VOLUMVO-504413 format. One record per residue (C-alpha): residue number from 1; x, y, z; residue in three letters. Coordinates in steps of 0.05 Angstrom, whole numbers, plus 5000, padded with zeros to 4 digits. Each point is the difference from the previous one (the first is absolute). Last residue first. Layout:
N
pos: NUM	u: X	v: Y	w: Z	code: ALA;
...
//
This chain:
77
pos: 77	u: 2341	v: 1739	w: 8738	code: ASP;
pos: 76	u: 4973	v: 5064	w: 4967	code: ALA;
pos: 75	u: 4951	v: 5013	w: 5057	code: ASN;
pos: 74	u: 5056	v: 4997	w: 5050	code: ASN;
pos: 73	u: 5034	v: 5057	w: 4962	code: GLN;
pos: 72	u: 4935	v: 5040	w: 5000	code: SER;
pos: 71	u: 4992	v: 4991	w: 5075	code: VAL;
pos: 70	u: 5071	v: 5024	w: 5012	code: ILE;
pos: 69	u: 4991	v: 5059	w: 4953	code: THR;
pos: 68	u: 4934	v: 5019	w: 5033	code: LEU;
pos: 67	u: 5034	v: 4999	w: 5068	code: LEU;
pos: 66	u: 5054	v: 5045	w: 4973	code: GLU;
pos: 65	u: 4946	v: 5049	w: 4976	code: ASP;
pos: 64	u: 4967	v: 4995	w: 5069	code: PHE;
pos: 63	u: 5064	v: 5023	w: 5031	code: THR;
pos: 62	u: 5055	v: 4968	w: 5043	code: GLN;
pos: 61	u: 4994	v: 4929	w: 4974	code: ALA;
pos: 60	u: 5050	v: 4947	w: 5025	code: GLU;
pos: 59	u: 4951	v: 4975	w: 5054	code: ALA;
pos: 58	u: 4952	v: 4979	w: 4945	code: ILE;
pos: 57	u: 5049	v: 4950	w: 4972	code: ALA;
pos: 56	u: 5014	v: 4971	w: 5070	code: ASP;
pos: 55	u: 4925	v: 4995	w: 5013	code: SER;
pos: 54	u: 4992	v: 4952	w: 4943	code: GLY;
pos: 53	u: 4955	v: 5011	w: 4941	code: LEU;
pos: 52	u: 4959	v: 4952	w: 4957	code: VAL;
pos: 51	u: 4961	v: 5034	w: 4945	code: ILE;
pos: 50	u: 4930	v: 4980	w: 4978	code: ASN;
pos: 49	u: 4981	v: 5074	w: 4994	code: PHE;
pos: 48	u: 4938	v: 5004	w: 5044	code: LYS;
pos: 47	u: 5007	v: 4941	w: 5046	code: GLU;
pos: 46	u: 5076	v: 4991	w: 5003	code: ASP;
pos: 45	u: 5018	v: 5074	w: 4999	code: ALA;
pos: 44	u: 4945	v: 5015	w: 5050	code: LEU;
pos: 43	u: 5024	v: 4945	w: 5048	code: ALA;
pos: 42	u: 5072	v: 5026	w: 4998	code: ILE;
pos: 41	u: 4974	v: 5071	w: 5007	code: LEU;
pos: 40	u: 4960	v: 4980	w: 5062	code: SER;
pos: 39	u: 5062	v: 4969	w: 5031	code: ILE;
pos: 38	u: 5039	v: 5064	w: 4985	code: VAL;
pos: 37	u: 4943	v: 5043	w: 5028	code: ALA;
pos: 36	u: 5000	v: 4958	w: 5064	code: LEU;
pos: 35	u: 5075	v: 5011	w: 5007	code: SER;
pos: 34	u: 4992	v: 5075	w: 4995	code: ASP;
pos: 33	u: 4981	v: 5054	w: 4950	code: TRP;
pos: 32	u: 4943	v: 5030	w: 5042	code: ASN;
pos: 31	u: 5043	v: 5057	w: 5024	code: ASP;
pos: 30	u: 5015	v: 5020	w: 4928	code: PHE;
pos: 29	u: 5065	v: 5039	w: 4991	code: SER;
pos: 28	u: 5039	v: 4936	w: 5005	code: SER;
pos: 27	u: 4975	v: 4977	w: 4932	code: LEU;
pos: 26	u: 5032	v: 5061	w: 4968	code: LYS;
pos: 25	u: 4956	v: 5034	w: 4949	code: GLU;
pos: 24	u: 5026	v: 4999	w: 4928	code: PRO;
pos: 23	u: 4943	v: 4957	w: 4973	code: GLY;
pos: 22	u: 4933	v: 5036	w: 4994	code: THR;
pos: 21	u: 4967	v: 4976	w: 5064	code: ILE;
pos: 20	u: 4944	v: 5046	w: 5023	code: THR;
pos: 19	u: 4958	v: 4987	w: 4938	code: GLY;
pos: 18	u: 4943	v: 4966	w: 5037	code: PRO;
pos: 17	u: 4997	v: 5026	w: 5073	code: LYS;
pos: 16	u: 5040	v: 4955	w: 5045	code: LEU;
pos: 15	u: 4980	v: 4937	w: 5037	code: GLU;
pos: 14	u: 5070	v: 4969	w: 4992	code: LEU;
pos: 13	u: 4972	v: 4941	w: 4960	code: LEU;
pos: 12	u: 4954	v: 5047	w: 4962	code: GLU;
pos: 11	u: 5055	v: 5047	w: 4980	code: ASP;
pos: 10	u: 5043	v: 4939	w: 4984	code: LEU;
pos: 9	u: 4947	v: 4975	w: 4952	code: ALA;
pos: 8	u: 4997	v: 5069	w: 4969	code: LEU;
pos: 7	u: 5076	v: 4998	w: 4991	code: PHE;
pos: 6	u: 4996	v: 4932	w: 4965	code: PHE;
pos: 5	u: 4943	v: 5022	w: 4954	code: GLU;
pos: 4	u: 5038	v: 5064	w: 4981	code: ALA;
pos: 3	u: 5063	v: 4960	w: 4984	code: LYS;
pos: 2	u: 4962	v: 4949	w: 4957	code: ASP;
pos: 1	u: 5017	v: 4927	w: 5007	code: MET;
//
């Protein structure tokens, strides 16, 4: 999985302008990062990247870079 591709997918998921997410941004700084976004990310990871994520793993992330690390680790399993 490519970092840029993942962040562009998150831009789309959160209805942001492409290129908004670059990694170091805090998830909490986005009003639309909520429980629905977490569920949508779980579905996106499964459908687009063939990665199974749990909400507990996602809840540990504070930034988009940390979220990418969690997704990447689950991809290696």
